[in-house]
All heavy atoms as TSV, in Angstrom:
chain	resi	resn	atom	element	x	y	z
A	1	MET	N	N	-47.438	-26.865	140.753
A	1	MET	CA	C	-47.367	-26.958	139.282
A	1	MET	C	C	-47.902	-28.369	138.926
A	1	MET	O	O	-47.444	-29.312	139.538
A	1	MET	CB	C	-45.938	-26.807	138.924
A	1	MET	CG	C	-45.662	-26.810	137.435
A	1	MET	SD	S	-45.494	-25.127	136.934
A	1	MET	CE	C	-45.381	-25.359	135.351
A	2	PRO	N	N	-48.904	-28.430	138.025
A	2	PRO	CA	C	-49.343	-29.836	137.796
A	2	PRO	C	C	-48.377	-30.644	136.929
A	2	PRO	O	O	-47.616	-30.082	136.216
A	2	PRO	CB	C	-50.560	-29.471	136.918
A	2	PRO	CG	C	-50.439	-28.123	136.396
A	2	PRO	CD	C	-49.542	-27.437	137.455
A	3	ASN	N	N	-48.328	-31.976	137.175
A	3	ASN	CA	C	-47.622	-32.869	136.521
A	3	ASN	C	C	-48.450	-33.802	135.558
A	3	ASN	O	O	-49.636	-33.974	135.956
A	3	ASN	CB	C	-46.822	-33.737	137.454
A	3	ASN	CG	C	-45.773	-33.027	138.228
A	3	ASN	OD1	O	-45.168	-32.087	137.619
A	3	ASN	ND2	N	-45.601	-33.258	139.529
A	4	PRO	N	N	-47.935	-34.210	134.556
A	4	PRO	CA	C	-48.730	-35.176	133.611
A	4	PRO	C	C	-48.953	-36.484	134.340
A	4	PRO	O	O	-48.155	-37.069	135.089
A	4	PRO	CB	C	-47.709	-35.339	132.464
A	4	PRO	CG	C	-46.427	-34.920	132.870
A	4	PRO	CD	C	-46.564	-33.938	134.041
A	5	LYS	N	N	-50.253	-37.037	134.081
A	5	LYS	CA	C	-50.627	-38.240	134.775
A	5	LYS	C	C	-50.073	-39.424	134.027
A	5	LYS	O	O	-49.951	-40.536	134.556
A	5	LYS	CB	C	-52.071	-38.327	134.829
A	5	LYS	CG	C	-52.578	-37.242	135.900
A	5	LYS	CD	C	-54.062	-37.622	136.303
A	5	LYS	CE	C	-54.582	-36.651	137.178
A	5	LYS	NZ	N	-54.158	-36.847	138.626
A	6	ARG	N	N	-49.846	-39.306	132.727
A	6	ARG	CA	C	-49.347	-40.389	131.826
A	6	ARG	C	C	-48.282	-39.900	130.960
A	6	ARG	O	O	-48.263	-38.673	130.636
A	6	ARG	CB	C	-50.628	-40.884	130.926
A	6	ARG	CG	C	-51.708	-41.402	131.668
A	6	ARG	CD	C	-51.543	-42.980	131.848
A	6	ARG	NE	N	-52.874	-43.562	132.341
A	6	ARG	CZ	C	-52.963	-43.816	133.657
A	6	ARG	NH1	N	-52.088	-43.522	134.553
A	6	ARG	NH2	N	-54.038	-44.310	134.092
A	7	LYS	N	N	-47.401	-40.758	130.576
A	7	LYS	CA	C	-46.297	-40.439	129.698
A	7	LYS	C	C	-46.875	-40.310	128.273
A	7	LYS	O	O	-47.683	-41.129	127.844
A	7	LYS	CB	C	-45.280	-41.609	129.743
A	7	LYS	CG	C	-44.170	-41.303	128.848
A	7	LYS	CD	C	-43.126	-42.468	128.912
A	7	LYS	CE	C	-41.920	-42.281	127.993
A	7	LYS	NZ	N	-40.922	-43.325	128.159
A	8	HIS	N	N	-46.589	-39.338	127.485
A	8	HIS	CA	C	-46.831	-39.134	126.185
A	8	HIS	C	C	-46.009	-39.925	125.308
A	8	HIS	O	O	-44.674	-40.002	125.628
A	8	HIS	CB	C	-46.751	-37.604	125.778
A	8	HIS	CG	C	-47.756	-36.724	126.345
A	8	HIS	ND1	N	-48.405	-35.749	125.633
A	8	HIS	CD2	C	-48.358	-36.725	127.600
A	8	HIS	CE1	C	-49.272	-35.162	126.493
A	8	HIS	NE2	N	-49.283	-35.715	127.555
A	9	THR	N	N	-46.453	-40.427	124.246
A	9	THR	CA	C	-45.715	-41.332	123.396
A	9	THR	C	C	-44.621	-40.538	122.631
A	9	THR	O	O	-44.794	-39.285	122.474
A	9	THR	CB	C	-46.552	-42.073	122.366
A	9	THR	OG1	O	-47.294	-41.062	121.501
A	9	THR	CG2	C	-47.689	-42.978	123.013
A	10	ARG	N	N	-43.634	-41.151	122.025
A	10	ARG	CA	C	-42.596	-40.546	121.177
A	10	ARG	C	C	-43.270	-39.858	119.994
A	10	ARG	O	O	-42.932	-38.826	119.555
A	10	ARG	CB	C	-41.554	-41.482	120.806
A	10	ARG	CG	C	-40.642	-41.999	121.885
A	10	ARG	CD	C	-39.476	-42.858	121.324
A	10	ARG	NE	N	-39.333	-43.879	122.268
A	10	ARG	CZ	C	-39.631	-45.181	122.181
A	10	ARG	NH1	N	-40.269	-45.615	121.256
A	10	ARG	NH2	N	-39.322	-45.974	123.182
A	11	SER	N	N	-44.258	-40.563	119.479
A	11	SER	CA	C	-44.995	-40.052	118.310
A	11	SER	C	C	-45.675	-38.762	118.502
A	11	SER	O	O	-45.578	-37.797	117.780
A	11	SER	CB	C	-45.968	-41.112	117.844
A	11	SER	OG	O	-46.719	-40.586	116.792
A	12	ARG	N	N	-46.367	-38.734	119.652
A	12	ARG	CA	C	-47.126	-37.481	120.066
A	12	ARG	C	C	-46.222	-36.357	120.391
A	12	ARG	O	O	-46.427	-35.332	120.007
A	12	ARG	CB	C	-48.056	-37.820	121.246
A	12	ARG	CG	C	-49.020	-36.778	121.653
A	12	ARG	CD	C	-50.078	-37.354	122.680
A	12	ARG	NE	N	-50.775	-36.223	123.169
A	12	ARG	CZ	C	-51.641	-36.329	124.150
A	12	ARG	NH1	N	-51.935	-37.633	124.700
A	12	ARG	NH2	N	-52.401	-35.313	124.565
A	13	ARG	N	N	-45.122	-36.552	121.024
A	13	ARG	CA	C	-44.149	-35.593	121.347
A	13	ARG	C	C	-43.497	-35.118	120.041
A	13	ARG	O	O	-43.368	-33.916	119.788
A	13	ARG	CB	C	-43.012	-36.241	122.197
A	13	ARG	CG	C	-41.838	-35.339	122.537
A	13	ARG	CD	C	-40.620	-36.070	122.899
A	13	ARG	NE	N	-40.065	-36.946	121.797
A	13	ARG	CZ	C	-39.350	-37.933	121.974
A	13	ARG	NH1	N	-38.951	-38.417	123.161
A	13	ARG	NH2	N	-38.881	-38.630	120.942
A	14	ASP	N	N	-43.113	-35.946	119.148
A	14	ASP	CA	C	-42.472	-35.522	117.912
A	14	ASP	C	C	-43.532	-34.771	116.966
A	14	ASP	O	O	-43.015	-33.763	116.269
A	14	ASP	CB	C	-41.931	-36.666	117.168
A	14	ASP	CG	C	-40.779	-37.290	117.954
A	14	ASP	OD1	O	-40.195	-36.612	118.840
A	14	ASP	OD2	O	-40.366	-38.458	117.658
A	15	LEU	N	N	-44.711	-35.158	116.968
A	15	LEU	CA	C	-45.703	-34.397	116.208
A	15	LEU	C	C	-45.865	-33.011	116.751
A	15	LEU	O	O	-46.009	-32.071	115.874
A	15	LEU	CB	C	-47.074	-35.114	116.258
A	15	LEU	CG	C	-47.248	-36.441	115.359
A	15	LEU	CD1	C	-48.486	-37.031	115.670
A	15	LEU	CD2	C	-47.079	-35.986	113.908
A	16	ARG	N	N	-45.828	-32.822	117.984
A	16	ARG	CA	C	-45.985	-31.487	118.602
A	16	ARG	C	C	-44.729	-30.664	118.243
A	16	ARG	O	O	-44.801	-29.565	117.873
A	16	ARG	CB	C	-46.062	-31.609	120.050
A	16	ARG	CG	C	-46.197	-30.230	120.740
A	16	ARG	CD	C	-46.153	-30.313	122.252
A	16	ARG	NE	N	-44.871	-30.673	122.781
A	16	ARG	CZ	C	-44.599	-31.844	123.293
A	16	ARG	NH1	N	-45.521	-32.652	123.667
A	16	ARG	NH2	N	-43.369	-31.964	123.826
A	17	ARG	N	N	-43.538	-31.307	118.180
A	17	ARG	CA	C	-42.266	-30.561	118.012
A	17	ARG	C	C	-42.133	-30.153	116.511
A	17	ARG	O	O	-41.377	-29.238	116.165
A	17	ARG	CB	C	-40.974	-31.340	118.415
A	17	ARG	CG	C	-40.943	-31.476	119.992
A	17	ARG	CD	C	-39.837	-32.262	120.365
A	17	ARG	NE	N	-39.693	-32.312	121.746
A	17	ARG	CZ	C	-38.877	-33.084	122.407
A	17	ARG	NH1	N	-37.924	-33.814	121.817
A	17	ARG	NH2	N	-38.737	-33.163	123.793
A	18	SER	N	N	-42.633	-30.926	115.612
A	18	SER	CA	C	-42.495	-30.848	114.169
A	18	SER	C	C	-43.315	-29.668	113.597
A	18	SER	O	O	-43.126	-29.329	112.379
A	18	SER	CB	C	-42.746	-32.102	113.427
A	18	SER	OG	O	-44.168	-32.383	113.511
A	19	GLN	N	N	-44.136	-29.107	114.303
A	19	GLN	CA	C	-45.076	-28.024	113.696
A	19	GLN	C	C	-44.303	-26.778	113.356
A	19	GLN	O	O	-44.814	-26.041	112.566
A	19	GLN	CB	C	-46.142	-27.652	114.852
A	19	GLN	CG	C	-47.101	-28.842	115.213
A	19	GLN	CD	C	-47.752	-29.391	114.059
A	19	GLN	OE1	O	-48.321	-28.718	113.212
A	19	GLN	NE2	N	-47.627	-30.700	113.846
A	20	ASN	N	N	-43.127	-26.550	113.923
A	20	ASN	CA	C	-42.450	-25.271	113.652
A	20	ASN	C	C	-41.283	-25.487	112.746
A	20	ASN	O	O	-40.518	-24.608	112.479
A	20	ASN	CB	C	-41.845	-24.686	114.852
A	20	ASN	CG	C	-42.911	-24.319	115.896
A	20	ASN	OD1	O	-43.958	-23.816	115.444
A	20	ASN	ND2	N	-42.727	-24.646	117.128
A	21	SER	N	N	-41.193	-26.558	111.969
A	21	SER	CA	C	-40.101	-26.884	111.176
A	21	SER	C	C	-40.470	-26.878	109.667
A	21	SER	O	O	-39.750	-27.515	108.834
A	21	SER	CB	C	-39.513	-28.313	111.443
A	21	SER	OG	O	-40.536	-29.312	111.167
A	22	GLY	N	N	-41.401	-26.084	109.268
A	22	GLY	CA	C	-41.784	-26.033	107.901
A	22	GLY	C	C	-40.773	-25.225	107.055
A	22	GLY	O	O	-40.062	-24.323	107.512
A	23	LEU	N	N	-40.636	-25.586	105.728
A	23	LEU	CA	C	-39.697	-24.779	104.944
A	23	LEU	C	C	-40.428	-23.518	104.411
A	23	LEU	O	O	-41.640	-23.515	104.167
A	23	LEU	CB	C	-39.328	-25.700	103.652
A	23	LEU	CG	C	-38.565	-26.918	104.034
A	23	LEU	CD1	C	-38.370	-27.765	102.777
A	23	LEU	CD2	C	-37.274	-26.523	104.611
A	24	GLU	N	N	-39.581	-22.474	104.230
A	24	GLU	CA	C	-40.154	-21.232	103.705
A	24	GLU	C	C	-39.659	-21.068	102.232
A	24	GLU	O	O	-38.525	-21.396	101.928
A	24	GLU	CB	C	-39.645	-20.043	104.597
A	24	GLU	CG	C	-40.234	-20.155	105.958
A	24	GLU	CD	C	-39.776	-18.862	106.807
A	24	GLU	OE1	O	-39.116	-18.084	106.277
A	24	GLU	OE2	O	-40.043	-18.974	107.973
A	25	PRO	N	N	-40.475	-20.479	101.422
A	25	PRO	CA	C	-40.036	-20.294	100.022
A	25	PRO	C	C	-38.748	-19.277	100.018
A	25	PRO	O	O	-38.764	-18.340	100.763
A	25	PRO	CB	C	-41.236	-19.783	99.340
A	25	PRO	CG	C	-42.083	-19.232	100.402
A	25	PRO	CD	C	-41.776	-20.012	101.564
A	26	VAL	N	N	-37.969	-19.366	99.017
A	26	VAL	CA	C	-36.817	-18.569	98.867
A	26	VAL	C	C	-37.335	-17.140	98.440
A	26	VAL	O	O	-38.130	-17.088	97.424
A	26	VAL	CB	C	-35.758	-19.051	97.868
A	26	VAL	CG1	C	-34.672	-18.143	97.607
A	26	VAL	CG2	C	-35.248	-20.425	98.400
A	27	THR	N	N	-36.833	-16.048	98.991
A	27	THR	CA	C	-37.266	-14.722	98.587
A	27	THR	C	C	-36.279	-14.223	97.398
A	27	THR	O	O	-35.084	-14.399	97.499
A	27	THR	CB	C	-36.991	-13.709	99.768
A	27	THR	OG1	O	-37.809	-14.219	100.827
A	27	THR	CG2	C	-37.503	-12.419	99.309
A	28	LEU	N	N	-36.824	-13.788	96.338
A	28	LEU	CA	C	-36.105	-13.411	95.152
A	28	LEU	C	C	-36.438	-11.930	94.842
A	28	LEU	O	O	-37.598	-11.438	94.982
A	28	LEU	CB	C	-36.343	-14.300	93.997
A	28	LEU	CG	C	-35.822	-15.703	94.192
A	28	LEU	CD1	C	-36.238	-16.492	92.901
A	28	LEU	CD2	C	-34.369	-15.797	94.286
A	29	VAL	N	N	-35.472	-11.182	94.427
A	29	VAL	CA	C	-35.722	-9.798	93.952
A	29	VAL	C	C	-35.153	-9.588	92.610
A	29	VAL	O	O	-34.193	-10.280	92.204
A	29	VAL	CB	C	-35.109	-8.793	94.971
A	29	VAL	CG1	C	-35.778	-8.818	96.312
A	29	VAL	CG2	C	-33.694	-8.957	95.155
A	30	ALA	N	N	-35.548	-8.598	91.857
A	30	ALA	CA	C	-35.042	-8.310	90.490
A	30	ALA	C	C	-33.716	-7.480	90.670
A	30	ALA	O	O	-33.613	-6.573	91.426
A	30	ALA	CB	C	-36.070	-7.581	89.696
A	31	CYS	N	N	-32.828	-7.864	89.874
A	31	CYS	CA	C	-31.560	-7.134	89.834
A	31	CYS	C	C	-31.785	-5.766	89.230
A	31	CYS	O	O	-32.519	-5.619	88.284
A	31	CYS	CB	C	-30.444	-7.834	88.993
A	31	CYS	SG	S	-28.992	-6.965	88.735
A	32	SER	N	N	-31.238	-4.648	89.853
A	32	SER	CA	C	-31.429	-3.356	89.359
A	32	SER	C	C	-30.674	-3.068	88.007
A	32	SER	O	O	-31.089	-2.158	87.325
A	32	SER	CB	C	-30.897	-2.374	90.419
A	32	SER	OG	O	-29.567	-2.445	90.541
A	33	ASN	N	N	-29.742	-3.944	87.677
A	33	ASN	CA	C	-28.953	-3.710	86.423
A	33	ASN	C	C	-29.547	-4.405	85.217
A	33	ASN	O	O	-29.878	-3.905	84.234
A	33	ASN	CB	C	-27.463	-4.115	86.731
A	33	ASN	CG	C	-26.623	-3.756	85.443
A	33	ASN	OD1	O	-26.629	-2.607	84.895
A	33	ASN	ND2	N	-25.835	-4.753	85.040
A	34	CYS	N	N	-29.647	-5.779	85.459
A	34	CYS	CA	C	-30.130	-6.540	84.326
A	34	CYS	C	C	-31.603	-7.165	84.519
A	34	CYS	O	O	-32.131	-7.637	83.448
A	34	CYS	CB	C	-29.143	-7.822	84.130
A	34	CYS	SG	S	-29.185	-8.993	85.492
A	35	GLY	N	N	-32.074	-7.104	85.666
A	35	GLY	CA	C	-33.474	-7.529	85.814
A	35	GLY	C	C	-33.668	-8.940	86.220
A	35	GLY	O	O	-34.798	-9.523	86.303
A	36	ALA	N	N	-32.549	-9.719	86.234
A	36	ALA	CA	C	-32.580	-11.202	86.580
A	36	ALA	C	C	-32.943	-11.345	88.045
A	36	ALA	O	O	-32.668	-10.436	88.873
A	36	ALA	CB	C	-31.291	-11.805	86.341
A	37	LEU	N	N	-33.503	-12.476	88.375
A	37	LEU	CA	C	-33.959	-12.722	89.751
A	37	LEU	C	C	-32.714	-13.143	90.563
A	37	LEU	O	O	-31.820	-13.959	90.074
A	37	LEU	CB	C	-35.058	-13.796	89.937
A	37	LEU	CG	C	-36.439	-13.351	89.318
A	37	LEU	CD1	C	-37.319	-14.543	89.411
A	37	LEU	CD2	C	-36.947	-12.217	90.051
A	38	ARG	N	N	-32.541	-12.619	91.733
A	38	ARG	CA	C	-31.426	-12.987	92.700
A	38	ARG	C	C	-31.829	-12.933	94.030
A	38	ARG	O	O	-32.957	-12.375	94.424
A	38	ARG	CB	C	-30.249	-12.068	92.403
A	38	ARG	CG	C	-30.530	-10.668	92.728
A	38	ARG	CD	C	-29.455	-9.673	92.654
A	38	ARG	NE	N	-29.740	-8.392	93.003
A	38	ARG	CZ	C	-29.853	-7.858	94.197
A	38	ARG	NH1	N	-29.619	-8.630	95.252
A	38	ARG	NH2	N	-30.274	-6.600	94.422
A	39	LYS	N	N	-31.088	-13.423	95.007
A	39	LYS	CA	C	-31.399	-13.427	96.460
A	39	LYS	C	C	-31.054	-11.957	96.871
A	39	LYS	O	O	-30.121	-11.306	96.450
A	39	LYS	CB	C	-30.538	-14.316	97.256
A	39	LYS	CG	C	-30.970	-15.819	96.993
A	39	LYS	CD	C	-30.136	-16.719	97.839
A	39	LYS	CE	C	-30.486	-18.194	97.596
A	39	LYS	NZ	N	-29.653	-19.032	98.507
A	40	PRO	N	N	-31.863	-11.341	97.881
A	40	PRO	CA	C	-31.506	-10.075	98.375
A	40	PRO	C	C	-30.081	-10.105	99.120
A	40	PRO	O	O	-29.744	-11.149	99.736
A	40	PRO	CB	C	-32.684	-9.800	99.300
A	40	PRO	CG	C	-33.323	-10.990	99.612
A	40	PRO	CD	C	-33.020	-11.993	98.423
A	41	HIS	N	N	-29.469	-8.930	98.986
A	41	HIS	CA	C	-28.067	-8.774	99.720
A	41	HIS	C	C	-27.066	-9.748	99.217
A	41	HIS	O	O	-26.212	-10.145	99.864
A	41	HIS	CB	C	-28.245	-8.798	101.154
A	41	HIS	CG	C	-29.306	-8.052	101.754
A	41	HIS	ND1	N	-29.318	-6.612	101.804
A	41	HIS	CD2	C	-30.525	-8.260	102.303
A	41	HIS	CE1	C	-30.306	-6.079	102.448
A	41	HIS	NE2	N	-31.063	-7.139	102.681
A	42	ASN	N	N	-27.205	-10.073	97.925
A	42	ASN	CA	C	-26.197	-11.038	97.273
A	42	ASN	C	C	-25.859	-10.497	95.879
A	42	ASN	O	O	-26.610	-9.757	95.279
A	42	ASN	CB	C	-26.750	-12.406	97.139
A	42	ASN	CG	C	-26.682	-13.182	98.441
A	42	ASN	OD1	O	-25.609	-13.755	98.763
A	42	ASN	ND2	N	-27.696	-13.219	99.206
A	43	ILE	N	N	-24.738	-10.845	95.380
A	43	ILE	CA	C	-24.250	-10.439	94.076
A	43	ILE	C	C	-25.146	-11.060	93.058
A	43	ILE	O	O	-25.527	-12.252	93.267
A	43	ILE	CB	C	-22.790	-10.851	93.894
A	43	ILE	CG1	C	-21.823	-10.119	94.713
A	43	ILE	CG2	C	-22.372	-10.596	92.375
A	43	ILE	CD1	C	-20.383	-10.629	94.784
A	44	CYS	N	N	-25.451	-10.417	91.946
A	44	CYS	CA	C	-26.388	-10.962	90.837
A	44	CYS	C	C	-25.484	-12.049	90.158
A	44	CYS	O	O	-24.435	-11.631	89.604
A	44	CYS	CB	C	-26.729	-9.883	89.900
A	44	CYS	SG	S	-27.732	-10.496	88.577
A	45	PRO	N	N	-25.897	-13.281	90.004
A	45	PRO	CA	C	-25.183	-14.237	89.292
A	45	PRO	C	C	-25.185	-14.040	87.805
A	45	PRO	O	O	-24.260	-14.507	87.131
A	45	PRO	CB	C	-25.930	-15.503	89.594
A	45	PRO	CG	C	-27.256	-15.182	89.956
A	45	PRO	CD	C	-27.111	-13.861	90.597
A	46	ALA	N	N	-26.121	-13.260	87.196
A	46	ALA	CA	C	-26.166	-13.016	85.821
A	46	ALA	C	C	-25.187	-11.957	85.345
A	46	ALA	O	O	-24.517	-12.107	84.312
A	46	ALA	CB	C	-27.570	-12.675	85.407
A	47	CYS	N	N	-25.009	-10.874	86.166
A	47	CYS	CA	C	-24.239	-9.713	85.654
A	47	CYS	C	C	-23.122	-9.352	86.695
A	47	CYS	O	O	-22.189	-8.538	86.301
A	47	CYS	CB	C	-25.122	-8.510	85.366
A	47	CYS	SG	S	-25.998	-7.814	86.787
A	48	GLY	N	N	-23.162	-9.812	87.851
A	48	GLY	CA	C	-22.093	-9.567	88.802
A	48	GLY	C	C	-22.145	-8.097	89.452
A	48	GLY	O	O	-21.237	-7.756	90.190
A	49	PHE	N	N	-23.392	-7.533	89.473
A	49	PHE	CA	C	-23.613	-6.309	90.203
A	49	PHE	C	C	-24.003	-6.426	91.629
A	49	PHE	O	O	-24.734	-7.405	91.914
A	49	PHE	CB	C	-24.634	-5.434	89.404
A	49	PHE	CG	C	-24.085	-4.537	88.378
A	49	PHE	CD1	C	-23.460	-5.001	87.189
A	49	PHE	CD2	C	-24.230	-3.126	88.416
A	49	PHE	CE1	C	-22.939	-4.156	86.298
A	49	PHE	CE2	C	-23.710	-2.368	87.554
A	49	PHE	CZ	C	-23.116	-2.789	86.476
A	50	TYR	N	N	-23.662	-5.554	92.446
A	50	TYR	CA	C	-24.100	-5.430	93.797
A	50	TYR	C	C	-24.093	-3.943	94.169
A	50	TYR	O	O	-23.037	-3.338	94.160
A	50	TYR	CB	C	-23.339	-6.241	94.739
A	50	TYR	CG	C	-23.754	-6.187	96.196
A	50	TYR	CD1	C	-24.917	-6.977	96.529
A	50	TYR	CD2	C	-23.040	-5.548	97.137
A	50	TYR	CE1	C	-25.393	-6.962	97.817
A	50	TYR	CE2	C	-23.539	-5.491	98.516
A	50	TYR	CZ	C	-24.741	-6.201	98.812
A	50	TYR	OH	O	-25.253	-6.213	100.043
A	51	LYS	N	N	-25.286	-3.460	94.610
A	51	LYS	CA	C	-25.481	-2.053	95.131
A	51	LYS	C	C	-24.920	-1.082	93.968
A	51	LYS	O	O	-24.110	-0.247	94.223
A	51	LYS	CB	C	-24.725	-1.827	96.299
A	51	LYS	CG	C	-25.388	-2.469	97.512
A	51	LYS	CD	C	-24.793	-2.003	98.861
A	51	LYS	CE	C	-25.569	-2.599	100.032
A	51	LYS	NZ	N	-25.045	-2.150	101.298
A	52	ASP	N	N	-25.430	-1.253	92.729
A	52	ASP	CA	C	-24.961	-0.507	91.557
A	52	ASP	C	C	-23.494	-0.414	91.211
A	52	ASP	O	O	-23.122	0.616	90.751
A	52	ASP	CB	C	-25.577	0.952	91.760
A	52	ASP	CG	C	-27.088	0.920	91.884
A	52	ASP	OD1	O	-27.789	0.074	91.235
A	52	ASP	OD2	O	-27.686	1.649	92.592
A	53	LYS	N	N	-22.732	-1.415	91.587
A	53	LYS	CA	C	-21.318	-1.527	91.315
A	53	LYS	C	C	-21.034	-2.861	90.662
A	53	LYS	O	O	-21.595	-3.864	91.012
A	53	LYS	CB	C	-20.447	-1.253	92.445
A	53	LYS	CG	C	-20.552	0.127	93.142
A	53	LYS	CD	C	-19.687	0.128	94.366
A	53	LYS	CE	C	-20.199	1.296	95.261
A	53	LYS	NZ	N	-19.417	1.136	96.575
A	54	VAL	N	N	-20.023	-2.920	89.744
A	54	VAL	CA	C	-19.569	-4.230	89.356
A	54	VAL	C	C	-18.638	-4.786	90.385
A	54	VAL	O	O	-17.624	-4.209	90.619
A	54	VAL	CB	C	-18.831	-4.032	88.046
A	54	VAL	CG1	C	-18.362	-5.406	87.587
A	54	VAL	CG2	C	-19.772	-3.497	86.945
A	55	VAL	N	N	-18.981	-5.872	90.957
A	55	VAL	CA	C	-18.173	-6.552	92.032
A	55	VAL	C	C	-17.481	-7.794	91.349
A	55	VAL	O	O	-16.442	-8.129	91.868
A	55	VAL	CB	C	-19.073	-6.883	93.161
A	55	VAL	CG1	C	-18.266	-7.666	94.237
A	55	VAL	CG2	C	-19.895	-5.710	93.734
A	56	LEU	N	N	-18.133	-8.466	90.573
A	56	LEU	CA	C	-17.690	-9.662	89.975
A	56	LEU	C	C	-17.786	-9.599	88.503
A	56	LEU	O	O	-18.880	-9.337	87.873
A	56	LEU	CB	C	-18.443	-10.795	90.527
A	56	LEU	CG	C	-18.074	-12.273	90.122
A	56	LEU	CD1	C	-16.701	-12.625	90.715
A	56	LEU	CD2	C	-19.100	-13.264	90.681
A	57	ALA	N	N	-16.561	-9.963	87.744
A	57	ALA	CA	C	-16.608	-10.049	86.310
A	57	ALA	C	C	-17.237	-11.330	85.894
A	57	ALA	O	O	-16.711	-12.377	86.232
A	57	ALA	CB	C	-15.185	-9.747	85.691
A	58	VAL	N	N	-18.376	-11.275	85.263
A	58	VAL	CA	C	-19.011	-12.568	84.746
A	58	VAL	C	C	-18.846	-12.716	83.293
A	58	VAL	O	O	-19.158	-11.773	82.562
A	58	VAL	CB	C	-20.493	-12.562	85.133
A	58	VAL	CG1	C	-21.238	-13.804	84.608
A	58	VAL	CG2	C	-20.703	-12.330	86.632
A	59	ALA	N	N	-18.380	-13.891	82.926
A	59	ALA	CA	C	-18.179	-14.163	81.431
A	59	ALA	C	C	-19.549	-14.418	80.767
A	59	ALA	O	O	-20.403	-15.121	81.382
A	59	ALA	CB	C	-17.308	-15.346	81.189
A	60	LYS	N	N	-19.767	-13.765	79.637
A	60	LYS	CA	C	-21.122	-14.001	78.989
A	60	LYS	C	C	-21.022	-15.263	78.230
A	60	LYS	O	O	-20.046	-15.663	77.563
A	60	LYS	CB	C	-21.309	-12.791	77.901
A	60	LYS	CG	C	-21.476	-11.404	78.661
A	60	LYS	CD	C	-21.688	-10.366	77.631
A	60	LYS	CE	C	-21.882	-9.054	78.319
A	60	LYS	NZ	N	-22.128	-8.003	77.385
A	61	LYS	N	N	-22.186	-15.957	78.315
A	61	LYS	CA	C	-22.292	-17.289	77.601
A	61	LYS	C	C	-22.725	-17.007	76.154
A	61	LYS	O	O	-23.623	-16.244	75.888
A	61	LYS	CB	C	-23.370	-18.049	78.347
A	61	LYS	CG	C	-22.996	-18.475	79.699
A	61	LYS	CD	C	-24.004	-19.400	80.346
A	61	LYS	CE	C	-23.662	-19.789	81.744
A	61	LYS	NZ	N	-24.670	-20.501	82.442
A	62	GLU	N	N	-21.971	-17.546	75.215
A	62	GLU	CA	C	-22.287	-17.428	73.886
A	62	GLU	C	C	-23.129	-18.661	73.421
A	62	GLU	O	O	-22.892	-19.790	73.899
A	62	GLU	CB	C	-21.057	-17.325	73.014
A	62	GLU	CG	C	-20.167	-16.044	73.305
A	62	GLU	CD	C	-19.060	-16.064	72.418
A	62	GLU	OE1	O	-18.966	-16.754	71.415
A	62	GLU	OE2	O	-18.173	-15.224	72.802
A	63	LYS	N	N	-24.045	-18.510	72.563
A	63	LYS	CA	C	-24.842	-19.565	72.045
A	63	LYS	C	C	-23.942	-20.372	71.000
A	63	LYS	O	O	-23.309	-19.855	70.188
A	63	LYS	CB	C	-26.089	-19.022	71.357
A	63	LYS	CG	C	-27.053	-18.329	72.313
A	63	LYS	CD	C	-28.231	-17.949	71.550
A	63	LYS	CE	C	-29.222	-17.158	72.547
A	63	LYS	NZ	N	-30.387	-16.549	71.955
A	64	PRO	N	N	-24.146	-21.718	71.069
A	64	PRO	CA	C	-23.337	-22.642	70.108
A	64	PRO	C	C	-23.871	-22.262	68.646
A	64	PRO	O	O	-25.126	-22.158	68.453
A	64	PRO	CB	C	-23.593	-23.901	70.561
A	64	PRO	CG	C	-24.693	-23.901	71.470
A	64	PRO	CD	C	-24.837	-22.437	72.032
A	65	GLU	N	N	-22.901	-22.327	67.730
A	65	GLU	CA	C	-23.512	-22.198	66.330
A	65	GLU	C	C	-24.255	-23.254	65.826
A	65	GLU	O	O	-23.835	-24.458	66.175
A	65	GLU	CB	C	-22.242	-21.916	65.515
A	65	GLU	CG	C	-21.550	-20.652	65.793
A	65	GLU	CD	C	-20.305	-20.396	64.913
A	65	GLU	OE1	O	-20.186	-21.124	63.838
A	65	GLU	OE2	O	-19.469	-19.517	65.216
A	66	GLU	N	N	-25.309	-23.149	65.028
A	66	GLU	CA	C	-25.982	-24.190	64.484
A	66	GLU	C	C	-25.235	-24.828	63.289
A	66	GLU	O	O	-24.678	-24.222	62.461
A	66	GLU	CB	C	-27.346	-23.637	64.118
A	66	GLU	CG	C	-28.226	-23.204	65.177
A	66	GLU	CD	C	-29.540	-22.753	64.669
A	66	GLU	OE1	O	-29.838	-22.991	63.506
A	66	GLU	OE2	O	-30.248	-22.044	65.429
A	67	LYS	N	N	-25.203	-26.246	63.289
A	67	LYS	CA	C	-24.609	-26.897	62.117
A	67	LYS	C	C	-25.579	-27.133	61.089
A	67	LYS	O	O	-26.771	-27.421	61.308
A	67	LYS	CB	C	-24.077	-28.245	62.717
A	67	LYS	CG	C	-22.937	-28.028	63.613
A	67	LYS	CD	C	-22.359	-29.442	63.996
A	67	LYS	CE	C	-21.309	-29.284	65.023
A	67	LYS	NZ	N	-20.638	-30.616	65.473
A	68	LYS	N	N	-25.217	-26.908	59.784
A	68	LYS	CA	C	-26.184	-27.080	58.677
A	68	LYS	C	C	-25.750	-28.251	57.947
A	68	LYS	O	O	-24.625	-28.714	57.893
A	68	LYS	CB	C	-26.029	-25.895	57.827
A	68	LYS	CG	C	-26.711	-24.700	58.452
A	68	LYS	CD	C	-26.715	-23.429	57.597
A	68	LYS	CE	C	-27.368	-22.309	58.222
A	68	LYS	NZ	N	-27.350	-21.152	57.408
């Protein structure tokens, strides 16, 4: 088995190792109930549905009244 003739620098070693550490974009799917974007296999943060059932009661946000 061949052996390296010279020691590779820390920089060269780390550059080689860093090639597989890229970030991947988050996958989002549309909720079947309200259409909001959510992560797959997770409860919808907008309506609380998961697999066509209400799992979490989510309070609806009301718009503040405009002052005249």
